C-alpha positions in Angstrom: -40.3 11.3 -56.5 -37.5 11.2 -54.0 -38.5 7.7 -52.9 -38.5 6.4 -56.5 -34.8 7.4 -56.9 -33.8 6.4 -53.3 -34.1 2.7 -53.6 -32.4 2.2 -57.0 -29.5 4.4 -55.6 -29.2 2.2 -52.5 -29.3 -0.9 -54.7 -26.4 0.4 -56.8 -24.4 1.4 -53.7 -25.0 -2.1 -52.3 -23.9 -3.8 -55.5 -20.8 -1.5 -55.6 -19.8 -2.3 -52.0 -20.4 -6.0 -52.7 -18.0 -5.9 -55.7 -15.5 -4.0 -53.6 -15.5 -6.5 -50.8 -15.4 -9.5 -53.2 -12.4 -8.0 -55.1 -10.6 -7.3 -51.8 -11.3 -10.8 -50.7 -9.9 -12.3 -53.9 -6.7 -10.2 -53.6 -6.2 -11.2 -50.0 -7.0 -14.8 -50.8 -4.3 -15.0 -53.5 -1.3 -14.3 -51.4 -2.7 -15.9 -48.3 -3.3 -19.1 -50.2 0.1 -18.9 -51.8 1.7 -18.7 -48.3 -0.4 -21.6 -47.0 0.6 -23.7 -49.9 4.3 -22.9 -49.5 4.4 -23.1 -45.7 1.5 -25.1 -44.4 3.3 -25.7 -41.1 3.4 -22.0 -40.2 0.2 -20.6 -38.5 -0.5 -16.9 -38.8 -3.1 -14.4 -37.6 -3.1 -12.0 -40.6 -1.2 -11.0 -43.8 -0.9 -7.6 -45.5 1.2 -6.0 -48.2 4.4 -4.1 -47.3 5.9 -1.0 -49.0 8.1 -3.5 -50.9 6.2 -4.7 -54.0 5.4 -8.4 -53.8 6.5 -8.7 -50.2 3.9 -9.5 -47.6 3.8 -9.2 -43.8 2.9 -12.3 -42.0 1.9 -11.8 -38.3 1.3 -14.1 -35.5 0.7 -12.6 -32.0 3.4 -9.9 -31.8 5.8 -11.5 -34.3 6.3 -10.6 -37.9 8.0 -12.4 -40.8 7.8 -11.7 -44.5 6.7 -13.7 -47.5 8.0 -13.0 -51.1 5.1 -14.5 -53.1 6.8 -14.5 -56.5 9.7 -16.8 -55.4 7.9 -18.4 -52.5 10.6 -17.2 -50.1 10.3 -16.5 -46.4 12.3 -13.7 -44.8 13.0 -13.4 -41.1 14.4 -10.0 -40.1 13.6 -6.3 -40.2 12.9 -3.7 -42.9 14.8 -0.5 -42.4 14.3 2.5 -44.7 16.9 4.9 -46.1 16.4 7.2 -43.1 17.3 4.5 -40.7 13.7 4.0 -39.6 12.9 0.4 -38.5 9.6 -0.2 -40.2 9.3 -3.7 -38.6 9.6 -2.3 -35.1 7.1 0.5 -35.9 4.6 -2.1 -37.1 5.1 -4.3 -34.1 4.4 -1.3 -31.8 1.3 -0.5 -33.8 0.0 -4.0 -33.5 0.7 -4.1 -29.8 -1.1 -0.9 -29.1 -4.0 -2.1 -31.3 -4.3 -5.2 -29.1 -4.8 -3.1 -25.9 -8.6 -3.6 -26.1 -8.0 -7.3 -25.9 -6.2 -7.1 -22.6 -8.4 -8.4 -19.7 -7.7 -5.7 -17.2 -9.6 -7.6 -14.5 -6.7 -10.0 -14.3 -4.2 -7.3 -13.5 -3.1 -5.8 -10.2 -4.7 -2.4 -10.0 -2.8 0.3 -8.3 -4.1 3.9 -7.8 -7.2 5.7 -9.0 -5.9 8.5 -11.2 -7.3 9.8 -14.4 -4.5 8.5 -16.6 -3.9 4.8 -17.2 -0.7 2.8 -17.5 -0.7 -0.9 -18.4 2.6 -2.3 -17.2 4.4 -5.5 -18.0 7.0 -6.2 -15.5 9.4 -8.6 -13.7 10.1 -8.4 -10.0 13.8 -9.3 -10.5 14.3 -6.9 -13.4 16.4 -3.9 -12.2 14.9 -1.5 -14.8 11.4 -2.7 -13.8 12.2 -1.8 -10.2 13.3 1.7 -11.2 10.3 2.2 -13.3 8.0 1.1 -10.5 9.6 3.5 -8.1 9.1 6.3 -10.6 5.5 5.5 -11.3 4.8 5.3 -7.6 5.7 9.0 -7.3 2.9 9.8 -9.7 -0.5 10.3 -8.0 -2.5 10.8 -11.1 -2.3 7.3 -12.4 -4.4 4.1 -12.5 -1.9 1.3 -13.1 -2.7 -2.2 -14.4 0.2 -4.4 -13.6 0.9 -7.7 -15.5 3.8 -9.9 -14.7 6.0 -11.2 -17.5 9.0 -12.9 -15.8 12.1 -13.5 -17.8 13.5 -17.1 -17.9 16.9 -15.8 -16.6 15.3 -14.6 -13.4 14.9 -17.9 -11.6 13.2 -16.7 -8.4 10.8 -14.2 -10.2 7.9 -16.7 -10.5 8.0 -17.6 -6.8 7.9 -13.9 -5.9 5.0 -13.4 -8.3 3.1 -16.3 -6.7 3.8 -14.7 -3.3 2.2 -11.5 -4.6 -0.9 -13.3 -6.0 -1.4 -15.2 -2.7 -1.3 -12.0 -0.6 -4.5 -10.5 0.7 -3.2 -7.1 -0.4 -1.6 -7.7 -3.8 -0.7 -4.0 -4.4 1.3 -3.9 -1.2 2.9 -7.3 -1.9 3.8 -6.0 -5.4 5.5 -3.0 -3.8 7.5 -5.3 -1.5 8.7 -7.3 -4.4 9.6 -4.3 -6.6 11.5 -2.7 -3.8 13.6 -5.8 -3.3 12.3 -6.7 0.1 11.8 -10.3 -0.9 15.4 -10.7 -2.0 16.7 -11.2 1.5 13.5 -11.8 3.3 12.4 -15.4 3.8 8.9 -15.8 2.4 6.6 -18.7 2.0 6.4 -19.9 -1.5 2.7 -20.1 -2.4 1.7 -23.4 -4.0 -2.0 -22.5 -4.6 -3.1 -23.5 -8.0 -5.0 -20.3 -8.5 -1.7 -18.4 -8.2 -0.1 -20.6 -10.8 -3.1 -20.2 -13.1 -3.0 -16.4 -12.8 0.8 -16.3 -13.4 0.3 -18.4 -16.6 -2.5 -16.1 -17.6 -0.3 -13.1 -17.2 2.4 -14.7 -19.3 -0.1 -15.7 -22.0 -1.5 -12.2 -22.2 1.9 -10.7 -22.6 2.9 -13.2 -25.2 -0.3 -12.8 -27.2 0.1 -9.0 -27.6 3.8 -9.2 -28.4 5.7 -8.5 -25.2 9.2 -9.8 -25.4 11.0 -7.9 -22.7 10.4 -5.8 -19.6 9.5 -3.2 -18.5 7.0 -2.2 -21.1 4.2 0.3 -20.8 1.0 1.3 -22.7 0.0 4.7 -21.6 -3.6 5.9 -21.9 -4.3 3.1 -24.4 -2.3 4.6 -27.2 1.4 5.3 -26.4 3.9 2.5 -26.2 7.1 2.9 -24.1 9.6 0.1 -24.0 12.2 0.1 -21.2 12.6 2.5 -18.3 12.5 5.5 -20.5 11.3 8.1 -18.0 11.3 11.1 -20.4 9.2 9.2 -22.9 6.7 8.1 -20.1 6.6 11.6 -18.8 6.0 13.0 -22.3 3.1 10.6 -23.0 1.5 11.4 -19.7 2.1 15.2 -20.1 0.4 15.3 -23.5 -2.8 13.8 -22.2 -2.7 15.8 -19.0 -2.5 19.0 -21.0 -5.4 17.9 -23.2 -7.4 17.4 -20.0 -6.5 20.8 -18.6 -7.4 23.5 -21.2 -7.1 26.1 -18.5 -3.3 25.6 -18.6 -3.1 28.1 -21.5 -4.5 30.7 -19.3 -2.1 29.7 -16.6 0.9 29.9 -18.9 -0.2 33.3 -20.1 -0.3 34.5 -16.4 3.2 33.1 -15.8 4.6 35.0 -18.8 3.5 38.2 -17.1 5.8 37.5 -14.2 4.4 34.8 -12.0 6.6 32.0 -10.9 5.6 28.7 -12.6 4.5 25.8 -10.4 6.9 22.8 -10.1 5.6 19.8 -12.0 5.5 16.6 -10.0 7.4 13.7 -11.4 9.7 15.5 -13.8 12.5 12.9 -14.6 15.2 15.6 -14.8 14.4 16.6 -11.2 15.0 13.2 -9.6 17.0 10.1 -10.0 15.5 7.1 -11.8 14.9 5.2 -8.5 12.7 8.0 -7.2 15.1 9.3 -4.5 
């Protein structure tokens, strides 16, 4: 008896799901087709409704614009709610973190072998990038994946990056560049095509996921930190570190009874941003 009812039920579920997907497809097609018709010259990756009725988010890479379907108008800017929250920036951050799985980590410079991961987009001539590199160097619990994203205003950055890529020990050469040792040191500009190709790949990877400034960090695949915000980096690392160490609760309980707490390595308030 159970089998006789099972297959009709499955058929009904299948029909229901088909109708659901068809309906969803028609809804998506309506505003997407309206946008394509109004702005055929603008490519996009995806569209979705916003909290504003009739206004749709149009995304390409890490960029967002808005389409008001009823009037066929295009808006370039940010949506900010009554509490001052920037919904556009929140959405960009969400998209960027969602794109982490698309990042080819084999093209990065890998530094360290710790349990926590930091994907880093940096520029060797960016002062804040150098401070961040010094801070991260002090952490021994990290595996870092470094991608270069040189800013146009830093004219020598790309030559320094090529130098790093042509070095037999890229992690060491990266350290040289980030500590400013290449600023006054005469170094041979690498002209190997493979170094140029890798540099272009790094820039393309950053552009595709929405990087538009440096430094930028994706911590443990889910937390985005923009800029040399050491407290935010520390907080993201600390949350995952505490999850990985359930015995800390027992340790804290012991400390409350009178033991002196251990000093935590890498606390930003205990050191200057440059790691000294």
